[in-house]
mmCIF entry with sequence, helices, sheets and N, C-alpha, C, O atoms, coordinates in Angstrom:
data_MODEL
# 
_entry.id   MODEL 
# 
_entity.id                         1 
_entity.type                       polymer 
_entity.pdbx_number_of_molecules   1 
# 
_entity_poly.entity_id                      1 
_entity_poly.type                           'polypeptide(L)' 
_entity_poly.nstd_linkage                   no 
_entity_poly.nstd_monomer                   no 
_entity_poly.pdbx_seq_one_letter_code       MQVRDRIHRSINESTNSRVVMWSFFEALILIAMTLGQVYYLKRFFEVRRVV 
_entity_poly.pdbx_seq_one_letter_code_can   MQVRDRIHRSINESTNSRVVMWSFFEALILIAMTLGQVYYLKRFFEVRRVV 
_entity_poly.pdbx_strand_id                 A 
# 
loop_
_entity_poly_seq.entity_id 
_entity_poly_seq.num 
_entity_poly_seq.mon_id 
_entity_poly_seq.hetero 
1 1  MET n 
1 2  GLN n 
1 3  VAL n 
1 4  ARG n 
1 5  ASP n 
1 6  ARG n 
1 7  ILE n 
1 8  HIS n 
1 9  ARG n 
1 10 SER n 
1 11 ILE n 
1 12 ASN n 
1 13 GLU n 
1 14 SER n 
1 15 THR n 
1 16 ASN n 
1 17 SER n 
1 18 ARG n 
1 19 VAL n 
1 20 VAL n 
1 21 MET n 
1 22 TRP n 
1 23 SER n 
1 24 PHE n 
1 25 PHE n 
1 26 GLU n 
1 27 ALA n 
1 28 LEU n 
1 29 ILE n 
1 30 LEU n 
1 31 ILE n 
1 32 ALA n 
1 33 MET n 
1 34 THR n 
1 35 LEU n 
1 36 GLY n 
1 37 GLN n 
1 38 VAL n 
1 39 TYR n 
1 40 TYR n 
1 41 LEU n 
1 42 LYS n 
1 43 ARG n 
1 44 PHE n 
1 45 PHE n 
1 46 GLU n 
1 47 VAL n 
1 48 ARG n 
1 49 ARG n 
1 50 VAL n 
1 51 VAL n 
# 
_struct_asym.id          A 
_struct_asym.entity_id   1 
# 
_struct_conf.conf_type_id            HELX_P 
_struct_conf.id                      HELX_P1 
_struct_conf.pdbx_PDB_helix_id       AA1 
_struct_conf.beg_label_comp_id       GLN 
_struct_conf.beg_label_asym_id       A 
_struct_conf.beg_label_seq_id        2 
_struct_conf.pdbx_beg_PDB_ins_code   ? 
_struct_conf.end_label_comp_id       PHE 
_struct_conf.end_label_asym_id       A 
_struct_conf.end_label_seq_id        44 
_struct_conf.pdbx_end_PDB_ins_code   ? 
_struct_conf.beg_auth_comp_id        GLN 
_struct_conf.beg_auth_asym_id        A 
_struct_conf.beg_auth_seq_id         2 
_struct_conf.end_auth_comp_id        PHE 
_struct_conf.end_auth_asym_id        A 
_struct_conf.end_auth_seq_id         44 
_struct_conf.pdbx_PDB_helix_class    1 
_struct_conf.details                 ? 
_struct_conf.pdbx_PDB_helix_length   43 
# 
_struct_conf_type.id          HELX_P 
_struct_conf_type.criteria    ? 
_struct_conf_type.reference   ? 
# 
loop_
_atom_site.group_PDB 
_atom_site.id 
_atom_site.type_symbol 
_atom_site.label_atom_id 
_atom_site.label_alt_id 
_atom_site.label_comp_id 
_atom_site.label_asym_id 
_atom_site.label_entity_id 
_atom_site.label_seq_id 
_atom_site.pdbx_PDB_ins_code 
_atom_site.Cartn_x 
_atom_site.Cartn_y 
_atom_site.Cartn_z 
_atom_site.occupancy 
_atom_site.B_iso_or_equiv 
_atom_site.pdbx_formal_charge 
_atom_site.auth_seq_id 
_atom_site.auth_comp_id 
_atom_site.auth_asym_id 
_atom_site.auth_atom_id 
_atom_site.pdbx_PDB_model_num 
ATOM 1   N N  . MET A 1 1  ? -39.029 38.116  14.269 1.00 0.00 ? 1  MET A N  1 
ATOM 2   C CA . MET A 1 1  ? -38.705 36.795  14.795 1.00 0.00 ? 1  MET A CA 1 
ATOM 3   C C  . MET A 1 1  ? -38.531 35.784  13.664 1.00 0.00 ? 1  MET A C  1 
ATOM 4   O O  . MET A 1 1  ? -37.643 34.933  13.721 1.00 0.00 ? 1  MET A O  1 
ATOM 5   N N  . GLN A 1 2  ? -39.370 35.878  12.646 1.00 0.00 ? 2  GLN A N  1 
ATOM 6   C CA . GLN A 1 2  ? -39.257 34.953  11.524 1.00 0.00 ? 2  GLN A CA 1 
ATOM 7   C C  . GLN A 1 2  ? -37.975 35.195  10.735 1.00 0.00 ? 2  GLN A C  1 
ATOM 8   O O  . GLN A 1 2  ? -37.374 34.263  10.199 1.00 0.00 ? 2  GLN A O  1 
ATOM 9   N N  . VAL A 1 3  ? -37.572 36.447  10.673 1.00 0.00 ? 3  VAL A N  1 
ATOM 10  C CA . VAL A 1 3  ? -36.335 36.768  9.958  1.00 0.00 ? 3  VAL A CA 1 
ATOM 11  C C  . VAL A 1 3  ? -35.148 36.138  10.683 1.00 0.00 ? 3  VAL A C  1 
ATOM 12  O O  . VAL A 1 3  ? -34.274 35.544  10.051 1.00 0.00 ? 3  VAL A O  1 
ATOM 13  N N  . ARG A 1 4  ? -35.119 36.267  11.998 1.00 0.00 ? 4  ARG A N  1 
ATOM 14  C CA . ARG A 1 4  ? -34.043 35.636  12.770 1.00 0.00 ? 4  ARG A CA 1 
ATOM 15  C C  . ARG A 1 4  ? -34.033 34.132  12.581 1.00 0.00 ? 4  ARG A C  1 
ATOM 16  O O  . ARG A 1 4  ? -32.972 33.521  12.456 1.00 0.00 ? 4  ARG A O  1 
ATOM 17  N N  . ASP A 1 5  ? -35.219 33.537  12.561 1.00 0.00 ? 5  ASP A N  1 
ATOM 18  C CA . ASP A 1 5  ? -35.327 32.088  12.376 1.00 0.00 ? 5  ASP A CA 1 
ATOM 19  C C  . ASP A 1 5  ? -34.764 31.679  11.018 1.00 0.00 ? 5  ASP A C  1 
ATOM 20  O O  . ASP A 1 5  ? -34.040 30.688  10.918 1.00 0.00 ? 5  ASP A O  1 
ATOM 21  N N  . ARG A 1 6  ? -35.094 32.440  9.971  1.00 0.00 ? 6  ARG A N  1 
ATOM 22  C CA . ARG A 1 6  ? -34.573 32.127  8.638  1.00 0.00 ? 6  ARG A CA 1 
ATOM 23  C C  . ARG A 1 6  ? -33.055 32.281  8.579  1.00 0.00 ? 6  ARG A C  1 
ATOM 24  O O  . ARG A 1 6  ? -32.369 31.473  7.952  1.00 0.00 ? 6  ARG A O  1 
ATOM 25  N N  . ILE A 1 7  ? -32.542 33.302  9.221  1.00 0.00 ? 7  ILE A N  1 
ATOM 26  C CA . ILE A 1 7  ? -31.088 33.519  9.232  1.00 0.00 ? 7  ILE A CA 1 
ATOM 27  C C  . ILE A 1 7  ? -30.390 32.378  9.956  1.00 0.00 ? 7  ILE A C  1 
ATOM 28  O O  . ILE A 1 7  ? -29.391 31.849  9.470  1.00 0.00 ? 7  ILE A O  1 
ATOM 29  N N  . HIS A 1 8  ? -30.910 31.999  11.113 1.00 0.00 ? 8  HIS A N  1 
ATOM 30  C CA . HIS A 1 8  ? -30.301 30.905  11.875 1.00 0.00 ? 8  HIS A CA 1 
ATOM 31  C C  . HIS A 1 8  ? -30.400 29.581  11.128 1.00 0.00 ? 8  HIS A C  1 
ATOM 32  O O  . HIS A 1 8  ? -29.465 28.781  11.155 1.00 0.00 ? 8  HIS A O  1 
ATOM 33  N N  . ARG A 1 9  ? -31.525 29.348  10.465 1.00 0.00 ? 9  ARG A N  1 
ATOM 34  C CA . ARG A 1 9  ? -31.685 28.121  9.682  1.00 0.00 ? 9  ARG A CA 1 
ATOM 35  C C  . ARG A 1 9  ? -30.657 28.084  8.544  1.00 0.00 ? 9  ARG A C  1 
ATOM 36  O O  . ARG A 1 9  ? -30.062 27.041  8.269  1.00 0.00 ? 9  ARG A O  1 
ATOM 37  N N  . SER A 1 10 ? -30.458 29.218  7.895  1.00 0.00 ? 10 SER A N  1 
ATOM 38  C CA . SER A 1 10 ? -29.478 29.299  6.806  1.00 0.00 ? 10 SER A CA 1 
ATOM 39  C C  . SER A 1 10 ? -28.066 29.030  7.317  1.00 0.00 ? 10 SER A C  1 
ATOM 40  O O  . SER A 1 10 ? -27.297 28.305  6.685  1.00 0.00 ? 10 SER A O  1 
ATOM 41  N N  . ILE A 1 11 ? -27.734 29.614  8.457  1.00 0.00 ? 11 ILE A N  1 
ATOM 42  C CA . ILE A 1 11 ? -26.410 29.398  9.044  1.00 0.00 ? 11 ILE A CA 1 
ATOM 43  C C  . ILE A 1 11 ? -26.236 27.936  9.429  1.00 0.00 ? 11 ILE A C  1 
ATOM 44  O O  . ILE A 1 11 ? -25.175 27.360  9.190  1.00 0.00 ? 11 ILE A O  1 
ATOM 45  N N  . ASN A 1 12 ? -27.256 27.328  10.018 1.00 0.00 ? 12 ASN A N  1 
ATOM 46  C CA . ASN A 1 12 ? -27.182 25.921  10.411 1.00 0.00 ? 12 ASN A CA 1 
ATOM 47  C C  . ASN A 1 12 ? -27.004 25.008  9.210  1.00 0.00 ? 12 ASN A C  1 
ATOM 48  O O  . ASN A 1 12 ? -26.200 24.078  9.257  1.00 0.00 ? 12 ASN A O  1 
ATOM 49  N N  . GLU A 1 13 ? -27.740 25.260  8.135  1.00 0.00 ? 13 GLU A N  1 
ATOM 50  C CA . GLU A 1 13 ? -27.617 24.428  6.940  1.00 0.00 ? 13 GLU A CA 1 
ATOM 51  C C  . GLU A 1 13 ? -26.243 24.587  6.299  1.00 0.00 ? 13 GLU A C  1 
ATOM 52  O O  . GLU A 1 13 ? -25.656 23.611  5.832  1.00 0.00 ? 13 GLU A O  1 
ATOM 53  N N  . SER A 1 14 ? -25.737 25.805  6.278  1.00 0.00 ? 14 SER A N  1 
ATOM 54  C CA . SER A 1 14 ? -24.407 26.046  5.717  1.00 0.00 ? 14 SER A CA 1 
ATOM 55  C C  . SER A 1 14 ? -23.336 25.330  6.534  1.00 0.00 ? 14 SER A C  1 
ATOM 56  O O  . SER A 1 14 ? -22.444 24.688  5.978  1.00 0.00 ? 14 SER A O  1 
ATOM 57  N N  . THR A 1 15 ? -23.432 25.444  7.845  1.00 0.00 ? 15 THR A N  1 
ATOM 58  C CA . THR A 1 15 ? -22.462 24.785  8.714  1.00 0.00 ? 15 THR A CA 1 
ATOM 59  C C  . THR A 1 15 ? -22.544 23.271  8.572  1.00 0.00 ? 15 THR A C  1 
ATOM 60  O O  . THR A 1 15 ? -21.519 22.590  8.542  1.00 0.00 ? 15 THR A O  1 
ATOM 61  N N  . ASN A 1 16 ? -23.757 22.746  8.485  1.00 0.00 ? 16 ASN A N  1 
ATOM 62  C CA . ASN A 1 16 ? -23.941 21.308  8.336  1.00 0.00 ? 16 ASN A CA 1 
ATOM 63  C C  . ASN A 1 16 ? -23.309 20.812  7.041  1.00 0.00 ? 16 ASN A C  1 
ATOM 64  O O  . ASN A 1 16 ? -22.631 19.784  7.043  1.00 0.00 ? 16 ASN A O  1 
ATOM 65  N N  . SER A 1 17 ? -23.516 21.516  5.946  1.00 0.00 ? 17 SER A N  1 
ATOM 66  C CA . SER A 1 17 ? -22.937 21.072  4.672  1.00 0.00 ? 17 SER A CA 1 
ATOM 67  C C  . SER A 1 17 ? -21.417 21.149  4.711  1.00 0.00 ? 17 SER A C  1 
ATOM 68  O O  . SER A 1 17 ? -20.743 20.291  4.140  1.00 0.00 ? 17 SER A O  1 
ATOM 69  N N  . ARG A 1 18 ? -20.870 22.155  5.370  1.00 0.00 ? 18 ARG A N  1 
ATOM 70  C CA . ARG A 1 18 ? -19.409 22.252  5.487  1.00 0.00 ? 18 ARG A CA 1 
ATOM 71  C C  . ARG A 1 18 ? -18.839 21.100  6.304  1.00 0.00 ? 18 ARG A C  1 
ATOM 72  O O  . ARG A 1 18 ? -17.802 20.539  5.951  1.00 0.00 ? 18 ARG A O  1 
ATOM 73  N N  . VAL A 1 19 ? -19.512 20.747  7.396  1.00 0.00 ? 19 VAL A N  1 
ATOM 74  C CA . VAL A 1 19 ? -19.047 19.647  8.240  1.00 0.00 ? 19 VAL A CA 1 
ATOM 75  C C  . VAL A 1 19 ? -19.099 18.332  7.476  1.00 0.00 ? 19 VAL A C  1 
ATOM 76  O O  . VAL A 1 19 ? -18.181 17.519  7.583  1.00 0.00 ? 19 VAL A O  1 
ATOM 77  N N  . VAL A 1 20 ? -20.162 18.111  6.708  1.00 0.00 ? 20 VAL A N  1 
ATOM 78  C CA . VAL A 1 20 ? -20.280 16.884  5.922  1.00 0.00 ? 20 VAL A CA 1 
ATOM 79  C C  . VAL A 1 20 ? -19.169 16.816  4.877  1.00 0.00 ? 20 VAL A C  1 
ATOM 80  O O  . VAL A 1 20 ? -18.535 15.773  4.718  1.00 0.00 ? 20 VAL A O  1 
ATOM 81  N N  . MET A 1 21 ? -18.928 17.908  4.168  1.00 0.00 ? 21 MET A N  1 
ATOM 82  C CA . MET A 1 21 ? -17.873 17.917  3.147  1.00 0.00 ? 21 MET A CA 1 
ATOM 83  C C  . MET A 1 21 ? -16.501 17.699  3.789  1.00 0.00 ? 21 MET A C  1 
ATOM 84  O O  . MET A 1 21 ? -15.671 16.975  3.239  1.00 0.00 ? 21 MET A O  1 
ATOM 85  N N  . TRP A 1 22 ? -16.261 18.311  4.932  1.00 0.00 ? 22 TRP A N  1 
ATOM 86  C CA . TRP A 1 22 ? -14.981 18.136  5.615  1.00 0.00 ? 22 TRP A CA 1 
ATOM 87  C C  . TRP A 1 22 ? -14.788 16.690  6.050  1.00 0.00 ? 22 TRP A C  1 
ATOM 88  O O  . TRP A 1 22 ? -13.680 16.160  5.959  1.00 0.00 ? 22 TRP A O  1 
ATOM 89  N N  . SER A 1 23 ? -15.851 16.044  6.521  1.00 0.00 ? 23 SER A N  1 
ATOM 90  C CA . SER A 1 23 ? -15.718 14.655  6.960  1.00 0.00 ? 23 SER A CA 1 
ATOM 91  C C  . SER A 1 23 ? -15.432 13.737  5.776  1.00 0.00 ? 23 SER A C  1 
ATOM 92  O O  . SER A 1 23 ? -14.651 12.796  5.919  1.00 0.00 ? 23 SER A O  1 
ATOM 93  N N  . PHE A 1 24 ? -16.038 13.979  4.609  1.00 0.00 ? 24 PHE A N  1 
ATOM 94  C CA . PHE A 1 24 ? -15.711 13.194  3.416  1.00 0.00 ? 24 PHE A CA 1 
ATOM 95  C C  . PHE A 1 24 ? -14.257 13.408  3.013  1.00 0.00 ? 24 PHE A C  1 
ATOM 96  O O  . PHE A 1 24 ? -13.551 12.451  2.695  1.00 0.00 ? 24 PHE A O  1 
ATOM 97  N N  . PHE A 1 25 ? -13.812 14.657  3.025  1.00 0.00 ? 25 PHE A N  1 
ATOM 98  C CA . PHE A 1 25 ? -12.424 14.972  2.685  1.00 0.00 ? 25 PHE A CA 1 
ATOM 99  C C  . PHE A 1 25 ? -11.464 14.279  3.646  1.00 0.00 ? 25 PHE A C  1 
ATOM 100 O O  . PHE A 1 25 ? -10.452 13.717  3.229  1.00 0.00 ? 25 PHE A O  1 
ATOM 101 N N  . GLU A 1 26 ? -11.788 14.325  4.919  1.00 0.00 ? 26 GLU A N  1 
ATOM 102 C CA . GLU A 1 26 ? -10.947 13.702  5.937  1.00 0.00 ? 26 GLU A CA 1 
ATOM 103 C C  . GLU A 1 26 ? -10.892 12.184  5.756  1.00 0.00 ? 26 GLU A C  1 
ATOM 104 O O  . GLU A 1 26 ? -9.836  11.577  5.928  1.00 0.00 ? 26 GLU A O  1 
ATOM 105 N N  . ALA A 1 27 ? -12.016 11.577  5.414  1.00 0.00 ? 27 ALA A N  1 
ATOM 106 C CA . ALA A 1 27 ? -12.052 10.132  5.171  1.00 0.00 ? 27 ALA A CA 1 
ATOM 107 C C  . ALA A 1 27 ? -11.203 9.767   3.961  1.00 0.00 ? 27 ALA A C  1 
ATOM 108 O O  . ALA A 1 27 ? -10.493 8.761   3.988  1.00 0.00 ? 27 ALA A O  1 
ATOM 109 N N  . LEU A 1 28 ? -11.264 10.564  2.906  1.00 0.00 ? 28 LEU A N  1 
ATOM 110 C CA . LEU A 1 28 ? -10.440 10.303  1.720  1.00 0.00 ? 28 LEU A CA 1 
ATOM 111 C C  . LEU A 1 28 ? -8.953  10.406  2.046  1.00 0.00 ? 28 LEU A C  1 
ATOM 112 O O  . LEU A 1 28 ? -8.158  9.585   1.589  1.00 0.00 ? 28 LEU A O  1 
ATOM 113 N N  . ILE A 1 29 ? -8.580  11.398  2.824  1.00 0.00 ? 29 ILE A N  1 
ATOM 114 C CA . ILE A 1 29 ? -7.180  11.549  3.226  1.00 0.00 ? 29 ILE A CA 1 
ATOM 115 C C  . ILE A 1 29 ? -6.746  10.357  4.067  1.00 0.00 ? 29 ILE A C  1 
ATOM 116 O O  . ILE A 1 29 ? -5.638  9.850   3.893  1.00 0.00 ? 29 ILE A O  1 
ATOM 117 N N  . LEU A 1 30 ? -7.598  9.907   4.970  1.00 0.00 ? 30 LEU A N  1 
ATOM 118 C CA . LEU A 1 30 ? -7.277  8.762   5.819  1.00 0.00 ? 30 LEU A CA 1 
ATOM 119 C C  . LEU A 1 30 ? -7.075  7.502   4.981  1.00 0.00 ? 30 LEU A C  1 
ATOM 120 O O  . LEU A 1 30 ? -6.140  6.739   5.227  1.00 0.00 ? 30 LEU A O  1 
ATOM 121 N N  . ILE A 1 31 ? -7.934  7.280   4.003  1.00 0.00 ? 31 ILE A N  1 
ATOM 122 C CA . ILE A 1 31 ? -7.794  6.112   3.128  1.00 0.00 ? 31 ILE A CA 1 
ATOM 123 C C  . ILE A 1 31 ? -6.510  6.205   2.314  1.00 0.00 ? 31 ILE A C  1 
ATOM 124 O O  . ILE A 1 31 ? -5.795  5.214   2.170  1.00 0.00 ? 31 ILE A O  1 
ATOM 125 N N  . ALA A 1 32 ? -6.214  7.382   1.785  1.00 0.00 ? 32 ALA A N  1 
ATOM 126 C CA . ALA A 1 32 ? -4.992  7.562   0.996  1.00 0.00 ? 32 ALA A CA 1 
ATOM 127 C C  . ALA A 1 32 ? -3.746  7.314   1.845  1.00 0.00 ? 32 ALA A C  1 
ATOM 128 O O  . ALA A 1 32 ? -2.801  6.673   1.385  1.00 0.00 ? 32 ALA A O  1 
ATOM 129 N N  . MET A 1 33 ? -3.737  7.811   3.070  1.00 0.00 ? 33 MET A N  1 
ATOM 130 C CA . MET A 1 33 ? -2.589  7.591   3.952  1.00 0.00 ? 33 MET A CA 1 
ATOM 131 C C  . MET A 1 33 ? -2.440  6.111   4.297  1.00 0.00 ? 33 MET A C  1 
ATOM 132 O O  . MET A 1 33 ? -1.321  5.600   4.356  1.00 0.00 ? 33 MET A O  1 
ATOM 133 N N  . THR A 1 34 ? -3.544  5.429   4.521  1.00 0.00 ? 34 THR A N  1 
ATOM 134 C CA . THR A 1 34 ? -3.502  3.998   4.828  1.00 0.00 ? 34 THR A CA 1 
ATOM 135 C C  . THR A 1 34 ? -2.919  3.213   3.663  1.00 0.00 ? 34 THR A C  1 
ATOM 136 O O  . THR A 1 34 ? -2.048  2.365   3.855  1.00 0.00 ? 34 THR A O  1 
ATOM 137 N N  . LEU A 1 35 ? -3.398  3.493   2.455  1.00 0.00 ? 35 LEU A N  1 
ATOM 138 C CA . LEU A 1 35 ? -2.876  2.800   1.278  1.00 0.00 ? 35 LEU A CA 1 
ATOM 139 C C  . LEU A 1 35 ? -1.393  3.103   1.070  1.00 0.00 ? 35 LEU A C  1 
ATOM 140 O O  . LEU A 1 35 ? -0.625  2.217   0.694  1.00 0.00 ? 35 LEU A O  1 
ATOM 141 N N  . GLY A 1 36 ? -0.995  4.336   1.310  1.00 0.00 ? 36 GLY A N  1 
ATOM 142 C CA . GLY A 1 36 ? 0.411   4.703   1.193  1.00 0.00 ? 36 GLY A CA 1 
ATOM 143 C C  . GLY A 1 36 ? 1.277   3.956   2.193  1.00 0.00 ? 36 GLY A C  1 
ATOM 144 O O  . GLY A 1 36 ? 2.367   3.500   1.847  1.00 0.00 ? 36 GLY A O  1 
ATOM 145 N N  . GLN A 1 37 ? 0.817   3.828   3.410  1.00 0.00 ? 37 GLN A N  1 
ATOM 146 C CA . GLN A 1 37 ? 1.584   3.109   4.423  1.00 0.00 ? 37 GLN A CA 1 
ATOM 147 C C  . GLN A 1 37 ? 1.678   1.626   4.099  1.00 0.00 ? 37 GLN A C  1 
ATOM 148 O O  . GLN A 1 37 ? 2.734   1.021   4.287  1.00 0.00 ? 37 GLN A O  1 
ATOM 149 N N  . VAL A 1 38 ? 0.596   1.033   3.617  1.00 0.00 ? 38 VAL A N  1 
ATOM 150 C CA . VAL A 1 38 ? 0.626   -0.384  3.252  1.00 0.00 ? 38 VAL A CA 1 
ATOM 151 C C  . VAL A 1 38 ? 1.631   -0.605  2.130  1.00 0.00 ? 38 VAL A C  1 
ATOM 152 O O  . VAL A 1 38 ? 2.425   -1.544  2.183  1.00 0.00 ? 38 VAL A O  1 
ATOM 153 N N  . TYR A 1 39 ? 1.601   0.250   1.121  1.00 0.00 ? 39 TYR A N  1 
ATOM 154 C CA . TYR A 1 39 ? 2.539   0.135   0.003  1.00 0.00 ? 39 TYR A CA 1 
ATOM 155 C C  . TYR A 1 39 ? 3.983   0.282   0.492  1.00 0.00 ? 39 TYR A C  1 
ATOM 156 O O  . TYR A 1 39 ? 4.859   -0.493  0.108  1.00 0.00 ? 39 TYR A O  1 
ATOM 157 N N  . TYR A 1 40 ? 4.220   1.288   1.344  1.00 0.00 ? 40 TYR A N  1 
ATOM 158 C CA . TYR A 1 40 ? 5.569   1.531   1.849  1.00 0.00 ? 40 TYR A CA 1 
ATOM 159 C C  . TYR A 1 40 ? 6.062   0.353   2.685  1.00 0.00 ? 40 TYR A C  1 
ATOM 160 O O  . TYR A 1 40 ? 7.203   -0.081  2.522  1.00 0.00 ? 40 TYR A O  1 
ATOM 161 N N  . LEU A 1 41 ? 5.221   -0.169  3.576  1.00 0.00 ? 41 LEU A N  1 
ATOM 162 C CA . LEU A 1 41 ? 5.643   -1.275  4.433  1.00 0.00 ? 41 LEU A CA 1 
ATOM 163 C C  . LEU A 1 41 ? 5.863   -2.554  3.637  1.00 0.00 ? 41 LEU A C  1 
ATOM 164 O O  . LEU A 1 41 ? 6.762   -3.329  3.961  1.00 0.00 ? 41 LEU A O  1 
ATOM 165 N N  . LYS A 1 42 ? 5.065   -2.789  2.605  1.00 0.00 ? 42 LYS A N  1 
ATOM 166 C CA . LYS A 1 42 ? 5.293   -3.955  1.754  1.00 0.00 ? 42 LYS A CA 1 
ATOM 167 C C  . LYS A 1 42 ? 6.659   -3.862  1.083  1.00 0.00 ? 42 LYS A C  1 
ATOM 168 O O  . LYS A 1 42 ? 7.395   -4.847  1.026  1.00 0.00 ? 42 LYS A O  1 
ATOM 169 N N  . ARG A 1 43 ? 6.993   -2.695  0.582  1.00 0.00 ? 43 ARG A N  1 
ATOM 170 C CA . ARG A 1 43 ? 8.297   -2.523  -0.063 1.00 0.00 ? 43 ARG A CA 1 
ATOM 171 C C  . ARG A 1 43 ? 9.424   -2.598  0.956  1.00 0.00 ? 43 ARG A C  1 
ATOM 172 O O  . ARG A 1 43 ? 10.503  -3.102  0.645  1.00 0.00 ? 43 ARG A O  1 
ATOM 173 N N  . PHE A 1 44 ? 9.192   -2.105  2.168  1.00 0.00 ? 44 PHE A N  1 
ATOM 174 C CA . PHE A 1 44 ? 10.233  -2.083  3.188  1.00 0.00 ? 44 PHE A CA 1 
ATOM 175 C C  . PHE A 1 44 ? 10.600  -3.495  3.629  1.00 0.00 ? 44 PHE A C  1 
ATOM 176 O O  . PHE A 1 44 ? 11.777  -3.801  3.818  1.00 0.00 ? 44 PHE A O  1 
ATOM 177 N N  . PHE A 1 45 ? 9.603   -4.354  3.792  1.00 0.00 ? 45 PHE A N  1 
ATOM 178 C CA . PHE A 1 45 ? 9.860   -5.706  4.277  1.00 0.00 ? 45 PHE A CA 1 
ATOM 179 C C  . PHE A 1 45 ? 10.024  -6.732  3.159  1.00 0.00 ? 45 PHE A C  1 
ATOM 180 O O  . PHE A 1 45 ? 10.100  -7.933  3.420  1.00 0.00 ? 45 PHE A O  1 
ATOM 181 N N  . GLU A 1 46 ? 10.077  -6.268  1.941  1.00 0.00 ? 46 GLU A N  1 
ATOM 182 C CA . GLU A 1 46 ? 10.261  -7.170  0.816  1.00 0.00 ? 46 GLU A CA 1 
ATOM 183 C C  . GLU A 1 46 ? 11.662  -7.777  0.878  1.00 0.00 ? 46 GLU A C  1 
ATOM 184 O O  . GLU A 1 46 ? 12.639  -7.078  1.146  1.00 0.00 ? 46 GLU A O  1 
ATOM 185 N N  . VAL A 1 47 ? 11.751  -9.081  0.628  1.00 0.00 ? 47 VAL A N  1 
ATOM 186 C CA . VAL A 1 47 ? 13.048  -9.767  0.665  1.00 0.00 ? 47 VAL A CA 1 
ATOM 187 C C  . VAL A 1 47 ? 13.752  -9.510  -0.655 1.00 0.00 ? 47 VAL A C  1 
ATOM 188 O O  . VAL A 1 47 ? 13.226  -9.805  -1.728 1.00 0.00 ? 47 VAL A O  1 
ATOM 189 N N  . ARG A 1 48 ? 14.942  -8.960  -0.556 1.00 0.00 ? 48 ARG A N  1 
ATOM 190 C CA . ARG A 1 48 ? 15.725  -8.694  -1.757 1.00 0.00 ? 48 ARG A CA 1 
ATOM 191 C C  . ARG A 1 48 ? 16.854  -9.702  -1.828 1.00 0.00 ? 48 ARG A C  1 
ATOM 192 O O  . ARG A 1 48 ? 17.630  -9.865  -0.887 1.00 0.00 ? 48 ARG A O  1 
ATOM 193 N N  . ARG A 1 49 ? 16.926  -10.358 -2.940 1.00 0.00 ? 49 ARG A N  1 
ATOM 194 C CA . ARG A 1 49 ? 17.970  -11.367 -3.128 1.00 0.00 ? 49 ARG A CA 1 
ATOM 195 C C  . ARG A 1 49 ? 19.098  -10.773 -3.959 1.00 0.00 ? 49 ARG A C  1 
ATOM 196 O O  . ARG A 1 49 ? 18.868  -10.162 -5.003 1.00 0.00 ? 49 ARG A O  1 
ATOM 197 N N  . VAL A 1 50 ? 20.302  -10.962 -3.482 1.00 0.00 ? 50 VAL A N  1 
ATOM 198 C CA . VAL A 1 50 ? 21.471  -10.500 -4.226 1.00 0.00 ? 50 VAL A CA 1 
ATOM 199 C C  . VAL A 1 50 ? 22.065  -11.707 -4.926 1.00 0.00 ? 50 VAL A C  1 
ATOM 200 O O  . VAL A 1 50 ? 22.431  -12.691 -4.283 1.00 0.00 ? 50 VAL A O  1 
ATOM 201 N N  . VAL A 1 51 ? 22.158  -11.630 -6.240 1.00 0.00 ? 51 VAL A N  1 
ATOM 202 C CA . VAL A 1 51 ? 22.667  -12.773 -7.014 1.00 0.00 ? 51 VAL A CA 1 
ATOM 203 C C  . VAL A 1 51 ? 24.121  -12.578 -7.335 1.00 0.00 ? 51 VAL A C  1 
ATOM 204 O O  . VAL A 1 51 ? 24.732  -13.430 -7.980 1.00 0.00 ? 51 VAL A O  1 
# 
Protein backbone atom coordinates (compact mmCIF):
# COMPACT_ATOMS: atom_id res chain seq x y z
CA MET A 1 0.00 0.00 0.00
CA GLN A 2 2.84 2.39 0.79
CA VAL A 3 4.47 1.63 -2.53
CA ARG A 4 1.28 2.52 -4.38
CA ASP A 5 1.02 5.73 -2.37
CA ARG A 6 4.59 6.70 -3.28
CA ILE A 7 3.98 5.96 -6.96
CA HIS A 8 0.77 7.99 -7.03
CA ARG A 9 2.43 10.86 -5.17
CA SER A 10 5.27 10.86 -7.71
CA ILE A 11 2.83 10.87 -10.62
CA ASN A 12 0.82 13.71 -9.03
CA GLU A 13 3.92 15.84 -8.44
CA SER A 14 5.15 15.24 -11.98
CA THR A 15 1.78 16.14 -13.46
CA ASN A 16 1.54 19.24 -11.27
CA SER A 17 4.95 20.51 -12.37
CA ARG A 18 4.08 19.92 -16.03
CA VAL A 19 0.81 21.84 -15.68
CA VAL A 20 2.58 24.75 -13.98
CA MET A 21 5.27 24.90 -16.68
CA TRP A 22 2.65 24.71 -19.43
CA SER A 23 0.66 27.56 -17.88
CA PHE A 24 3.79 29.77 -17.73
CA PHE A 25 4.57 28.92 -21.36
CA GLU A 26 1.00 29.68 -22.37
CA ALA A 27 1.08 33.03 -20.54
CA LEU A 28 4.31 33.99 -22.31
CA ILE A 29 2.81 33.12 -25.69
CA LEU A 30 -0.30 35.16 -24.86
CA ILE A 31 1.79 38.19 -23.90
CA ALA A 32 3.91 37.88 -27.05
CA MET A 33 0.82 37.66 -29.26
CA THR A 34 -0.72 40.69 -27.54
CA LEU A 35 2.41 42.77 -28.05
CA GLY A 36 2.59 41.66 -31.67
CA GLN A 37 -1.00 42.66 -32.31
CA VAL A 38 -0.53 46.06 -30.67
CA TYR A 39 2.56 46.71 -32.79
CA TYR A 40 0.78 45.57 -35.97
CA LEU A 41 -2.34 47.66 -35.30
CA LYS A 42 -0.28 50.76 -34.50
CA ARG A 43 1.50 50.43 -37.82
CA PHE A 44 -1.75 49.65 -39.65
CA PHE A 45 -3.55 52.77 -38.44
CA GLU A 46 -0.54 55.05 -38.67
CA VAL A 47 -1.22 58.12 -40.82
CA ARG A 48 1.11 58.21 -43.78
CA ARG A 49 1.66 61.52 -45.44
CA VAL A 50 2.58 61.67 -49.09
CA VAL A 51 4.69 64.72 -49.89
